LUMFISE-739732 format. One record per residue: residue number from 1; residue in three letters; z, x, y of N, C-alpha, C in turn. Coordinates in pm, whole numbers. Layout:
N
+------+------+--------+--------+--------+--------+--------+--------+--------+--------+--------+
! resi ! resn !    n.w !    n.u !    n.v !   ca.w !   ca.u !   ca.v !    c.w !    c.u !    c.v !
+------+------+--------+--------+--------+--------+--------+--------+--------+--------+--------+
!  NUM !  Ala !      Z !      X !      Y !      Z !      X !      Y !      Z !      X !      Y !
...
+------+------+--------+--------+--------+--------+--------+--------+--------+--------+--------+
This chain:
71
+------+------+--------+--------+--------+--------+--------+--------+--------+--------+--------+
! resi ! resn !    n.w !    n.u !    n.v !   ca.w !   ca.u !   ca.v !    c.w !    c.u !    c.v !
+------+------+--------+--------+--------+--------+--------+--------+--------+--------+--------+
!    1 !  Unk !  -9987 !   -515 ! -20433 ! -10063 !   -517 ! -20328 !  -9958 !   -649 ! -20332 !
!    2 !  Unk !  -9845 !   -721 ! -20318 !  -9727 !   -868 ! -20416 !  -9790 !   -926 ! -20301 !
!    3 !  Unk !  -9835 !   -912 ! -20181 !  -9936 !  -1033 ! -20068 ! -10102 !  -1074 ! -20200 !
!    4 !  Unk ! -10146 !  -1016 ! -20284 ! -10186 !  -1090 ! -20338 ! -10187 !  -1143 ! -20497 !
!    5 !  Unk ! -10113 !  -1039 ! -20511 ! -10065 !   -995 ! -20714 ! -10139 !   -961 ! -20750 !
!    6 !  Unk ! -10184 !   -836 ! -20696 ! -10258 !   -761 ! -20741 ! -10270 !   -616 ! -20710 !
!    7 !  Unk ! -10344 !   -527 ! -20815 ! -10345 !   -342 ! -20789 ! -10463 !   -394 ! -20704 !
!    8 !  Unk ! -10426 !   -259 ! -20570 ! -10547 !   -263 ! -20464 ! -10579 !   -106 ! -20448 !
!    9 !  Unk ! -10678 !    -69 ! -20455 ! -10723 !     38 ! -20412 ! -10828 !     58 ! -20320 !
!   10 !  Unk ! -10834 !    116 ! -20230 ! -10918 !    127 ! -20112 ! -11037 !    242 ! -20066 !
!   11 !  Unk ! -11102 !    180 ! -20054 ! -11193 !    353 ! -20099 ! -11347 !    378 ! -19998 !
!   12 !  Unk ! -11432 !    422 ! -19967 ! -11547 !    423 ! -19898 ! -11659 !    500 ! -19984 !
!   13 !  Unk ! -11815 !    389 ! -19981 ! -11911 !    498 ! -20076 ! -12030 !    430 ! -20025 !
!   14 !  Unk ! -12104 !    560 ! -20014 ! -12241 !    498 ! -19924 ! -12200 !    466 ! -19824 !
!   15 !  Unk ! -12084 !    429 ! -19711 ! -12100 !    399 ! -19611 ! -12045 !    314 ! -19594 !
!   16 !  Unk ! -12002 !    233 ! -19724 ! -11892 !     70 ! -19700 ! -11749 !    126 ! -19722 !
!   17 !  Unk ! -11676 !     50 ! -19673 ! -11548 !    -10 ! -19711 ! -11538 !    -88 ! -19825 !
!   18 !  Unk ! -11438 !    -29 ! -19939 ! -11472 !   -140 ! -20039 ! -11336 !   -176 ! -20071 !
!   19 !  Unk ! -11256 !   -253 ! -20084 ! -11179 !   -281 ! -20134 ! -11184 !   -379 ! -20332 !
!   20 !  Unk ! -11092 !   -268 ! -20380 ! -11107 !   -286 ! -20527 ! -10962 !   -309 ! -20560 !
!   21 !  Unk ! -10972 !   -502 ! -20641 ! -10863 !   -513 ! -20683 ! -10861 !   -585 ! -20854 !
!   22 !  Unk ! -10754 !   -545 ! -20867 ! -10724 !   -594 ! -21004 ! -10602 !   -717 ! -21030 !
!   23 !  Unk ! -10628 !   -820 ! -21036 ! -10543 !   -901 ! -21049 ! -10462 !   -891 ! -21135 !
!   24 !  Unk ! -10349 !   -935 ! -21090 ! -10225 !   -905 ! -21260 ! -10166 !  -1068 ! -21300 !
!   25 !  Unk ! -10270 !  -1181 ! -21259 ! -10249 !  -1255 ! -21299 ! -10282 !  -1293 ! -21395 !
!   26 !  Unk ! -10261 !  -1464 ! -21450 ! -10284 !  -1473 ! -21621 ! -10497 !  -1466 ! -21581 !
!   27 !  Unk ! -10572 !  -1505 ! -21693 ! -10693 !  -1465 ! -21701 ! -10755 !  -1625 ! -21584 !
!   28 !  Unk ! -10679 !  -1733 ! -21624 ! -10717 !  -1832 ! -21537 ! -10717 !  -1856 ! -21422 !
!   29 !  Unk ! -10607 !  -1827 ! -21354 ! -10577 !  -1822 ! -21215 ! -10583 !  -1695 ! -21107 !
!   30 !  Unk ! -10691 !  -1597 ! -21173 ! -10726 !  -1481 ! -21120 ! -10769 !  -1491 ! -20951 !
!   31 !  Unk ! -10869 !  -1631 ! -20948 ! -10898 !  -1666 ! -20795 ! -10811 !  -1676 ! -20739 !
!   32 !  Unk ! -10664 !  -1704 ! -20710 ! -10528 !  -1713 ! -20659 ! -10538 !  -1583 ! -20581 !
!   33 !  Unk ! -10538 !  -1449 ! -20648 ! -10555 !  -1333 ! -20616 ! -10640 !  -1304 ! -20573 !
!   34 !  Unk ! -10764 !  -1320 ! -20532 ! -10886 !  -1288 ! -20572 ! -10910 !  -1341 ! -20415 !
!   35 !  Unk ! -10833 !  -1518 ! -20386 ! -10845 !  -1539 ! -20218 ! -10732 !  -1510 ! -20129 !
!   36 !  Unk ! -10655 !  -1467 ! -20158 ! -10581 !  -1380 ! -20060 ! -10573 !  -1312 ! -20065 !
!   37 !  Unk ! -10653 !  -1166 ! -20166 ! -10654 !  -1070 ! -20075 ! -10837 !  -1072 ! -20010 !
!   38 !  Unk ! -10889 !  -1146 ! -19999 ! -11015 !  -1213 ! -19896 ! -10951 !  -1241 ! -19781 !
!   39 !  Unk ! -10833 !  -1326 ! -19757 ! -10728 !  -1363 ! -19640 ! -10711 !  -1251 ! -19575 !
!   40 !  Unk ! -10667 !  -1155 ! -19642 ! -10579 !  -1055 ! -19634 ! -10670 !   -926 ! -19544 !
!   41 !  Unk ! -10803 !   -911 ! -19615 ! -10842 !   -792 ! -19650 ! -10987 !   -903 ! -19537 !
!   42 !  Unk ! -10998 !   -943 ! -19510 ! -11129 !  -1031 ! -19375 ! -11204 !  -1033 ! -19412 !
!   43 !  Unk ! -11262 !  -1050 ! -19602 ! -11410 !  -1028 ! -19576 ! -11411 !  -1174 ! -19681 !
!   44 !  Unk ! -11578 !  -1203 ! -19633 ! -11640 !  -1338 ! -19675 ! -11671 !  -1368 ! -19853 !
!   45 !  Unk ! -11681 !  -1488 ! -19921 ! -11728 !  -1505 ! -20023 ! -11825 !  -1402 ! -20061 !
!   46 !  Unk ! -11922 !  -1408 ! -19981 ! -12079 !  -1307 ! -19994 ! -12080 !  -1175 ! -20083 !
!   47 !  Unk ! -11910 !  -1155 ! -19966 ! -11886 !   -997 ! -19993 ! -11842 !   -942 ! -20116 !
!   48 !  Unk ! -11780 !  -1044 ! -20213 ! -11729 !  -1023 ! -20344 ! -11755 !  -1010 ! -20474 !
!   49 !  Unk ! -11769 !   -845 ! -20523 ! -11802 !   -884 ! -20634 ! -11756 !   -833 ! -20826 !
!   50 !  Unk ! -11719 !   -944 ! -20879 ! -11718 !   -949 ! -21016 ! -11760 !   -868 ! -21120 !
!   51 !  Unk ! -11674 !   -793 ! -21181 ! -11681 !   -693 ! -21288 ! -11599 !   -731 ! -21370 !
!   52 !  Unk ! -11642 !   -773 ! -21493 ! -11518 !   -788 ! -21600 ! -11598 !   -733 ! -21748 !
!   53 !  Unk ! -11519 !   -699 ! -21808 ! -11578 !   -695 ! -21964 ! -11669 !   -776 ! -22003 !
!   54 !  Unk ! -11747 !   -779 ! -22136 ! -11773 !   -912 ! -22181 ! -11859 !   -845 ! -22353 !
!   55 !  Unk ! -11749 !   -883 ! -22420 ! -11732 !   -838 ! -22593 ! -11875 !   -893 ! -22646 !
!   56 !  Unk ! -11956 !   -974 ! -22599 ! -12053 !  -1005 ! -22653 ! -12202 !   -912 ! -22630 !
!   57 !  Unk ! -12180 !   -817 ! -22549 ! -12251 !   -704 ! -22477 ! -12198 !   -589 ! -22526 !
!   58 !  Unk ! -12311 !   -525 ! -22597 ! -12269 !   -367 ! -22650 ! -12216 !   -283 ! -22533 !
!   59 !  Unk ! -12176 !   -183 ! -22609 ! -12115 !   -102 ! -22520 ! -12159 !    -26 ! -22443 !
!   60 !  Unk ! -12198 !     -7 ! -22330 ! -12293 !     65 ! -22209 ! -12401 !    -76 ! -22133 !
!   61 !  Unk ! -12417 !   -137 ! -22200 ! -12482 !   -271 ! -22172 ! -12425 !   -327 ! -22032 !
!   62 !  Unk ! -12505 !   -339 ! -21886 ! -12482 !   -385 ! -21775 ! -12567 !   -547 ! -21719 !
!   63 !  Unk ! -12512 !   -693 ! -21709 ! -12584 !   -756 ! -21642 ! -12531 !   -778 ! -21528 !
!   64 !  Unk ! -12602 !   -836 ! -21421 ! -12570 !   -907 ! -21336 ! -12601 !  -1006 ! -21296 !
!   65 !  Unk ! -12560 !  -1081 ! -21249 ! -12607 !  -1218 ! -21257 ! -12517 !  -1272 ! -21100 !
!   66 !  Unk ! -12627 !  -1377 ! -21048 ! -12634 !  -1422 ! -20905 ! -12584 !  -1537 ! -20915 !
!   67 !  Unk ! -12426 !  -1599 ! -20962 ! -12335 !  -1737 ! -20955 ! -12407 !  -1759 ! -21085 !
!   68 !  Unk ! -12330 !  -1888 ! -21049 ! -12319 !  -2032 ! -21198 ! -12206 !  -1972 ! -21276 !
!   69 !  Unk ! -12187 !  -2025 ! -21438 ! -12111 !  -2054 ! -21437 ! -12099 !  -1875 ! -21548 !
!   70 !  Unk ! -11984 !  -1902 ! -21638 ! -11940 !  -1791 ! -21705 ! -12129 !  -1755 ! -21820 !
!   71 !  Unk ! -12120 !  -1842 ! -21903 ! -12214 !  -1783 ! -21935 ! -12339 !  -1859 ! -21903 !
+------+------+--------+--------+--------+--------+--------+--------+--------+--------+--------+
């Protein structure tokens, strides 16, 4: 989607409508893509879940964090 400089996929799961977003910007400015998508697709900050890789974690390990910094 050129409007938010990201690859976008719309999906549905368990009765929820999902917007999957993969920004095409540099890591430190991905927030611009997320903010643009939030405006375009009309969702609130509390509706956003960030998923990213973490080389410090073992393969297959998943962690959920509610707020805070990157570490």
